[in-house]
C-alpha positions as CSV (number, residue, x, y, z in Angstrom):
1,M,-3.2,8.8,8.7
2,T,-4.4,7.6,12.0
3,N,-3.8,3.8,12.1
4,T,-0.6,3.2,14.0
5,Y,-0.2,-0.4,12.8
6,L,-0.5,0.8,9.2
7,Q,2.0,3.5,9.8
8,K,4.5,1.1,11.3
9,A,3.9,-1.5,8.4
10,L,4.5,1.4,5.8
11,A,7.6,2.6,7.6
12,E,9.1,-0.9,7.4
13,K,8.4,-1.0,3.7
14,I,9.8,2.4,2.5
15,G,11.6,1.9,-0.7
16,Q,9.9,-1.5,-1.4
17,K,8.8,-2.0,-4.9
18,T,5.0,-2.6,-5.6
19,K,3.1,-4.5,-8.3
20,Q,1.9,-1.2,-9.6
21,A,3.5,0.4,-12.8
22,C,4.0,4.1,-13.3
23,P,1.5,5.4,-15.9
24,N,4.1,7.9,-17.2
25,C,7.1,5.8,-17.8
26,G,6.2,2.1,-16.9
27,A,8.6,1.7,-14.1
28,V,7.5,0.2,-10.8
29,M,6.1,2.3,-8.0
30,V,7.8,2.2,-4.6
31,I,6.5,3.2,-1.2
32,R,8.0,6.6,-0.1
33,Q,7.5,8.8,2.9
34,N,6.9,12.6,2.7
35,K,9.6,14.3,4.6
36,T,7.5,17.3,5.5
37,D,4.4,15.7,7.0
38,G,5.4,12.0,7.4
39,G,2.7,10.8,5.2
40,F,3.2,7.8,2.8
41,F,2.6,7.7,-0.9
42,L,3.7,5.8,-3.9
43,G,6.5,7.3,-6.2
44,C,8.0,6.3,-9.3
45,H,11.3,4.2,-9.1
46,N,12.7,6.4,-11.8
47,Y,12.7,9.5,-9.6
48,P,14.1,12.2,-10.2
49,D,13.7,11.5,-14.1
50,C,10.0,10.8,-13.5
51,K,8.3,12.5,-10.6
52,H,4.8,10.8,-10.8
53,T,3.3,10.1,-7.4
54,T,-0.1,8.7,-6.2
55,E,-1.8,7.7,-3.1
56,I,-1.3,4.2,-1.7
57,P,-4.2,2.1,-2.8
58,E,-6.4,0.7,-0.1
59,S,-5.8,-2.8,-1.3
60,L,-2.1,-2.4,-0.8
61,K,-2.7,-0.9,2.8
62,L,-4.9,-3.9,3.6
63,E,-2.3,-6.3,2.3
64,L,0.4,-4.6,4.5
65,L,-1.9,-5.2,7.5
66,G,-2.2,-8.9,6.6
67,Y,-5.6,-9.0,4.9
68,K,-6.0,-10.9,1.7
69,Q,-9.5,-9.2,1.0
70,L,-11.7,-6.6,2.7
71,P,-12.7,-7.7,6.2
72,G,-16.4,-8.8,6.2
73,F,-16.4,-9.6,2.4
74,G,-16.0,-12.8,0.6
75,D,-17.1,-16.4,1.3
76,P,-18.1,-17.1,4.8
77,S,-16.5,-20.0,6.6
78,P,-18.6,-23.2,5.9
79,N,-18.8,-23.9,9.6
80,K,-19.4,-20.4,10.8
81,G,-22.6,-20.1,12.8
82,E,-23.4,-23.9,12.6
83,S,-23.5,-26.1,15.6
């Protein structure tokens, strides 16, 4: 992970519950940090009983950076480019 802003945003959210459910047990997924390499991932809230992990979805990364949608996509501003 190379984005310093994203790393800081994720570091501030370690342990935060997400809207994503664990496919194994149905509990919420939380933001976790790998103690070995410092990377971030989603882990099941029921750890150690459930050890399911997954990568953090791009949509959540964008949300943490303050984007509501992918930059450059969606409806353009009605006044954009008009004089």
